[in-house]
N, C-alpha and C positions, 0 to 999 in steps of 0.2 A: 850207743854203743851200736855197730852192726856183726852181722856174722854172716858166714861165709852160704851162698846162696845152695850149696849144692847139702849141705846137713841139715837143712829147714830144721834146727830145731835152738832154743831158747836154752841160756846157760843160767844154772841153778845158782839164784843170786836170794839173800832174804828180803821180804817187803816190809820194808819202814811198816814199824807198828803206831800207830794210833794215839801219838800223845795227844791229840787234843780234838774236836769238833769242826777243826780248820783245814780245810787243803793244805800242804807244806811241797814242799820242790817236789818236781814228778807228778802232780797230782792235781785231780781236776773236780769239783762239783758231777756227779754223773748228768751228762748231757741228756737223760731220758726225757724229765721233765719241759723240757725245750724242745722238744720232737711233737710235732702234728697227729693226730691220728694213723695220720694217709702214710706218715713217714715209719709206722711203728710194724713190726712182721706181725704175718695172720695169729687171727686166735682160732684156738687156744694157746694162750700162752706158756712156754714150757714151763714147767713144776722149778726148773734150777734159772730161771730168770729174774734178776735185781732190778724191782721199778722202783723202788722207795727215791725220793726227794731227797733223801738224807746220805746217800752213798756219794764214796768219793771213786774216782777213777783212777789209779796208778799204771802207770809208765813201765814197762817190763824191758822193756828192749825191742828190735826191729828183730821180726820172725823172716821176712824173706824180702830182697828189694825187686824190684821190677821193673819192667820199659815202662807203663805207665804209673805205676802206684807202688805206694811201699805198702808192707803188712808188718803193721804193729802187735806185740802181744798187752793187753790191759786186762788189769783187774779191778772189778768193781764188786765194790765188798762197802754195807754197813759198818759204820766204827765201830768196836767192840760187840757185834755181833756175827762169830766165826759161821753159823750156818746161813747166814745170808753176805754170800760171797761167790763170784765166779770169774773164770779166764774166757775172753772175749777175743777175736781178732781184730782189729780194727783198719781195715783198708782205706788208704790214705791216697786218693788222686791227686796227681802233679799237674799242673796246668802247661798250654802246649809250649810254653819257651824251656820248660825244664822236662817234658817229655817224649820220649822214643818213639812212641807210638805213633805212627805215620800214615798207617793204613785206616783211618775212622774212615775214611768217603765211602768206601766200598759197602762197609759194613751199616753208614747208619744209611744207607740207599731204602726208601720205604716209611722213612719215619720222618715225624713231620712236627717240628715245635709249636707249642701252641702262642707262644710269648713272642708276638713280632719284637720288640725291642731286644729280646733276648737274641731272638735269629739275628737280625742286623748284627750287631755287638759280634757273634759268632763270626760271621762272615766278613765282617771287618777286619779282627784280629785284634781289637781294642785290648788293653788289661784284664775290664769287666768281661767283653767274649770270651776271653782265657778262662777265666775263673768259671763262665757258665759252660762252659765247654768241658771242663773238669767236672762238676756236677752233675752234666748232663751223664756221664759212663756212669756216676756213681748211683744216681737214681736208675738207671737203668739196670745195673747191674742187682740191685736191691727189685726191682720189680721183676725180673727173670726169677730170680731166688724165689720170691713170696710165690711167684703163680708152680713154679717149678714143686716149692715145700709142699701146696695147696694140691700136687696130683702125685706126692708120695715118692716122687724122686729122692734119692742120696744125695743133698745138696746138706750146706753148712747152715740153719736157722739162720736166718737173717733177723737181725735182733733190731736194726734201727738205722736211717738213713738220715744226716745232717751235712750241709752245704758240699762237702767234697769228702766227707768221711762216710765210710760204712760199716757198720759194728757189727759183727755175724759171730757164729757159735764157734769156737777155737776147735777144733779136732785132732785130739793128740792125747797121751797120758803125762799129767802134770802139766810143767810144762813144756814138755818137748814135744812136738807138733808133729802129728803122723806122717810118713813118708809116702813121697811120691811115686806111683807108679814104675818111673825110670831107676829108681833106687833100687828096685825087688831086684831079688836072685831066686826067679821064680823055673821051675819044669815040671814038666809033666802032668798031674790033676791039679795042683795050685794056679798053674797059668791056665790051664783049660775053662778052670773056674774065674779068673778073673777075665779072662777074656770073655766069657757067657755073661759076668755081669757089666760090663764094660758094653757089651752088645743092648740088651738089657735096657739101660741106659738111652742109646744112641736109638731103639725103636721107641720107646718113651717120647722122648724127644719130638721124632718124626711123627708119630701119632699125633702130635700138636701142633704138626706142620712149621716144627723148629729144626735148626741145625746149628752145632754150639757154635761152629767156623772157628775154631784154630784148638780142637781137638788134639792132643798128645797126650800120650805117659807123664808129660811133666807137668799136666794139671789135671793129673787125678791121684788121688789120694790112698792110700789102704791104710786103714785101721783094723785090727784085729779081723782081718780078712775082708772086709765090708770095703769095697772098691766106692770111694765120693767125689761126686766131678765138683771141682772149684774153677775158678777165673771165667766170670761168664759173660761180662759187660759186652762182650760183642755178638752175643746170640741173635740168627737172624730167622725172621721170617722165610719158610722155603719159594713161596709164592708171590710175595710181594717183594723181599728185594731181588731185583735182575742178577745177582750174581748167588743167588740162594741157592740153586742145585750146582755151584762149583763148589759153595766151601762146602757143601753134604758131600760131595764124593771127596774133596778133599781132607774132611776128617777120616771119610775111610782107609784113603791111601794112606795115613799118618797113624792109625792104629793099625791096621793089618800088617803092615812094614813092621812096625815094631815086634808083634808076635811073631813075624814069619824070622827077623832073624834071633829070636830064641827058640825058635824050634818047633813052633806052632801055626800049623801049615793053615793059610786061611785067605778067602780072596776077595781083593775090594770089589769088583767089579759085582760081582754076587751080593757083597754085604751092601752096594748100592742097590740094586736092586730090588732087596729086600725093604730097606727103606725110605725108597721112592713109593714102593707099593703100599707102606705105613703110611706113609704123607697123604698119599692122593685115593688109598683105597677107601 
C-alpha cells in the first residue's frame, strides 16, 4: 500500500498479534544480528533501540516514495513483550534501472571506491554494478547520519545499514510521520524560529566542511517545533568536491527563497558568505 507523498502519514491499522514465535506474512526476523559492528549506529545506543535477535520486523506500509528510494514504516518488536518495540523508518534504495536519481555523478566527485572490482562493475553498468551503486547511496547516507549524530545535529538516529536498506529513527507521533517544513503554515515568531534552526543546521554542516547539496523545505521535518534534517545521501565535502561551493550556494538560495515567499526576509548571498566563513574559518 502506498500513500500520497504530500500527506507523509501512515494509516492506522492494527499490528499483527504474534501467535507464534515464527514470522508470518509481512514479517521477517530482525536484521540487526546480520549487521557488522561498522553497520550499526554510534554508541551509546538509544534506550529505545531493540537489539534482540528474537525480534521481528513487521512491514506497516510505505511512508514516502522518492526519486531514488522509498521509505517504509517498520515495527521491530520482541513477541509477547510490549516493552520491547519500536517504530523505524526503512529507506530502501532502488538500483539505477528503476531510479530517477540521475544527478549522482556531481555529488560523488571527490569520493573514491575502495573495491576496484565494484568500481569496474559500477562503471560498466552491469546488474551487479547497479546493485553496488544503490548500496553506495545507502552507506553514504548512513555514514553521514552517524557523523552528524555524533556532532549533535538534529537528524534521525541511524540504526543500521545492510545492503540497500538503511534503518533509522522514525520521526513522528504514533504511526504518523512528522510534517515537512513545506507543509507548515507558519508566520511571525514561528517562521523566524524555524529559520534560525535551519541556519544553525547549515552553519554546523559548513563548520564540518559539508553542504547538504539538496536542501529545501521538502527535506526538513518539523516535529513539536524542532527542525530535523533528512535525505542526506548526497552530502558533499565543500573543498574536495569541485561543485561543493555551487551546492552550498544553491542550498542558501533554496532556503532563503522559501522563507522570503512566506514573508520572512533573508538574503541568500549574505547567508552564503556566512557559511563560507564557517567552512574556511
